[in-house]
N, C-alpha and C positions, 0 to 999 in steps of 0.2 A: 202407490195414488189412492185420491180419496174419490173416487166415483164409484157410483153405485154398478155394484155385479149386475149384467149380463144374464138372461136369463136364460133371451130368444135368440139365435143368431142363423144363419148361414157358414157353410167353413171357407166358403172363396168363390166357385167361377159358377159360374150362372150358364143356362142354354147359349149359346152366341147364335144370333138370329140369322135368318138366311141371306137378304143385306150386307151384313157386315163380311158373311163367305166367301161372298160371291165378290166383294172388292176388295179383300183381301189376295183371288184368284188375280183378278183384271190389275192389280198390284206389280204381283209377281208376273204377271204376264208384260208388263208395260202399257199397257192398256191405262192404270189410273194415278197421278202422280201422289207424293207423300199427305201435300195439304187434299186433295180426296180423298185419299185413304183415312186421314185423322177425322174428316167432317163424319166418315161415317161410325167411326170407332165414337166418336161424342157423343153423336148418334144415342148409340147401344148402352153404352155407361149412364147418360141420362134416364133412360127406359129400366132400367137396372135400379136405378135409387128409387126413380119414383115406385117401381113394385114392390123394392125391399120395405119404403118405410109405408106402403102403402098397409101393408098387411102386419103390419107393427114391430119389426124386428130389432131388439134394440140395439145392433152397431150391425152394422152393413159393411160389403167392399165396393167396388167399379163393377162385382160380376166378375174381373180379370177380365175384361174389352178386348184390352191392345194386347193380352196373351195368345199365341199358337199352341202351348203346350204351359202346364201351373209350373214349372222346373224349368224356366227359361237361360240357364247361367252361360251357356252356351251364346247366347246374342249380347254378354255384360263382358266376358273375359278373353282376355286373348291365351289360348297354352292349352286347349282341348281340344281336336282334331280325332272325324271318324276313321278307322282306323279296321282292321282285323284283328283279331286275338280273343283269349280269353279273359272275362273280370273276374279280379278277387275277391268283391260282395258283387255277387249279382243276383237278380228277385226271388229268382228260386233255383234249385235244381233243374228242373226242368230250362230255362234258360241259358245256362251254364251249359245243358248239352248239346244245346240248339248252337252255343258258342263256338262246341267242339266239332259239329260234326259241319256247322255251312259256311267253312272258309272264306266265304267271298260273303259273309256277316264284317257290316263293319260296323262299331259303336263309339263315341264318344271318347276319350283318353287323355288321363292330361301326359301329352309329355314337351312341354315347358313351363317352367317358372307363371304363374300367370300374372298378369297382366290383365287391370282396369279400361274398359275401353270409352277411351272420354265423348265420343259420339252416341252414349247411349247407354245412360246410366241408367243400375236399376234404379229403383224406386221413383225418378223421371213424372209418371204416370197421377202422381196420389194429389199432387194439389190442386187439380180438377175436380177431381170428389171432395177436398175438404170445404171446397170455395164453391158445391152443389151442393151437396149435397142440408139435410136440419136435424141428421140424426147423425150421432156418433158410430167416425169409423174406423176401420181396420186397415193395416197392409198386412200381407200374406205372403213369407217367400221361404224356398227352399230352406233348410236346416242347412249348418256346417257338417251334419253326417250325415245326411245325404249325401254325401259325393264320391262316398266313398263310392257310390255308383261308376266313379267316373276314373277309379287306380286300377290300375293293370300289376299287378307284383312282375311284370312280364319288358312290358313295355314305358313305366312311370319313375322307374328308379334313376333316370339322368336327369327329371324333370328336380325328381326328393327322393332324398332318401327314403324319409320312408313314407306311410300314408298317413299317420297322423301328423306331420311336418306340411303336407299336403291342407290337413285340413286345419292345422290353425292357420294358415295363410288365407284358407277363405273362408274363416270366423273371423279373422282381422278384417277383407273387404268389408261383411255382413254387417260388425257393430258397427264400420263407420258409417255403412246407410240407414243403420237405423237409425244413429244421432242424428243424421240430417234430418229421416221423417222427424223424427223429432222434435225438432226447431222448426219441421213445417206444423207443428201442430198436431202431428199424429199419438195417440194416445193411448192405440193398444196395436200390438203386433205381433204377427200370429207365424210363430217357424215350420213349416209341411216335412214331416219324416216319416216316412212312408221304410226306413233300412228300420225303424221297433217293429213296422208288424210283421217284416221276414222272418226280424228275429222270433216272434213268436214259433213257427210256421218247424215241429219235430225234423220233418226232411231240411228244411234250408238251416237249421243246427247242427243236421248227422253228417250235413254237405263242409260247415266249416272245421266243423274235431277232427273230420280225415284231412283236411288241408294241415292239420296242425295247429288251428285256432281258438284263444281262449277268448268264447262268446264272451261270457262274463265282463272280464279286460273288456273288451270291448265296444260294449253297453256301458261303463260304468265312464269311460274315458268320454267317449259320448255326449253321454246326462252332463258333464261335467263342460265341456264344450260348448255345447248347446244354449246352458245356462250365463256362458261369460259371455254371449253376444249383448247381453239385455246389461252387464254391466255397467253400474253409477248410471244411468237412464232412468227417468222418473215416466215411466207407461206399464201398460198392464202385459204383464209377457206371459207368451202362450204356449205351447206346442199341440202340434198335430198331430195324434199316432194313427196314422194311414194304416189300410190295409188293401191298396190298391182299389183303382176303379181303371181301367184300361180299357180301350174301346170296345164298344159293346155293350158297358159294363159289366163288365166281367170283374174275377179280384183276383188278384196272386199270392195269399196267404192265409192258410187257416191256425186253429192252433188259440187258447184263448192268453188274457195278458198275462192270467198269473205265470207261463212263461218268462214273461222277462221284469214283472213290478216289482222282483223281491231286488234289480240289481238296478234297476231307470226309476221309481217313484220319488224314493226316497234321496235323491239328489239332482232330481230336478229342482232350481233353483227358480222356480215358476211364479202364475197367479192360476193361471187353466190348464190344465189339457184337459182336450180334445178328443174323444173315446167313440170308437164305431163299435154301436153296439145294436148295429138292423139284423145281425146273423145268430143265430145257435154257434156258428164258426167263432164265434168274440166270445166265448168261455161266459161263466157269471160276473155278477157285480163284488167278489167274495176279495178281487186283487183294490177295488178302490181303498182300504183300509190300510193296504199299505202306503199313500198319499202324506204328504203333509197336511194334517191340519187345518194353514188359511188355506190347500190350495181348493179351489172350484173344478170337481168331475164335470166335464160337459159331456153327456150322453148322447150321440149322433144316432136316435130310435129310431130317425125316419131315411128309408133305404132312396140314395140316386140311382139305384142301379137296377131299376125298372120304377115302373110308371103306378103299382096300383097304390092307392091312397089308403096305409092305416088305420086303425080306429084310434076314434080319440079315446075309447075306454081303453083299449089296450096298450096306448103311450102311458096313460096315466096310472094306471097300472104299474108299469114297466120303473116308471118312478118312483112309486111307492116301495117297488122291491128294494132297486136302490137305495132306499131311508133306511131300508133298516140296514144295511153297512155304514151309508155316508149319511150325517146331518142334510137336509135337505136346505139348511143356508150355505150351504156347498157343493151342492147341483147346480144344474142349469141344462139346455136340450142345445137342440140344435139337428139339422139335416146330418146323415150318418161320413158326405165329403159333398165334394163339389160336385155341379150338373153337368161341368163340362175339365173337368181334366186333362184330359186326352183329346177324348173327343165327345160331341154332345149325347147325352143319355138316352139311352133311347123310353121316351115323352114327348109333348105338347107343351107346349106355356102358359098352358088352362092347368095341366098335369102338374108344373113344375109351381104354379101359384099357389096349388090348391094343398098341396106340403109346405111350404112355409104360412101360408096361414093357420096350416096344424099349428107346424113348429109355433108360433104367437098364441093363439088360442089357449094354447094349453100352456105354455109357458106362463101364462098372465093370468089363467085363474088358477095356477098352483103362487104363485110367486106374490100375485098382486094384492 
């Protein structure tokens, strides 16, 4: 796609205002109708657009203001049900132990062949963003590979013979969504894939090895699967490899990207890979060398897990460090993750603005 490479962007979600959170509660309680909730969401989206355009980001989202969670698959598909049991691909071994020990705990599992809900199609909120933004826009959605989280070896085989066949069905659905978004004018699609981040963690890798799973084969399959979402579409193709933004601004996985880069980076057929480099647990920049020469590495250098504002000089020094591995023309910067991936991050709207402003200021200083 012949569009200038964005150098400054946010990953996806922004802090959701109190008015929106309260409206959602009132709607759930039957005190506010769907039109009333939609009006509040509209105002939140317009404010999100204004914020991102004012600070000078190169590509913006609607702040994911119409979502209660970054991965809202269950709102769009049938066939997933909350049931007790154990996940084959948990976030990490700690969560796996909780599943075993807490028999009352339930989580969404694919138990029937998936079907798309006609009353709530994924991507339906995009046209409002497209209509009101003057800056380039992007749409974010959970990668097909992320949906391993919904697979149980004990409970899901009545729906699909294998997890991979389930993932292909999810891919087919998301490819159709992507095609519709492109028809509506979307020029940038981002797949969010924290499952890869989980596999950076040595404890998680050991968990899968003990279960007899070939982690490298899983990574290769998932890379090809995710890439195929963009097949035959004229769009900027991006994957965000997340390390987790849990409630309270915590994370779920440690370990450098080097653990997955050899099997993942060469097989991702995308234009951008967004990586989280806000802490030492992400490792160094050496894995960037394994990306295809045409891929832009978007460095998530400003954390969304806490409120402190990074020093401009530190951010610029980190870009210079990455430039030793990868040409500056194939680098960009962003925040590390969304500000409200699962719940609002522990910071104020002013602190959020300061982080977004710093992303834009540093990017324009380096690349303009």
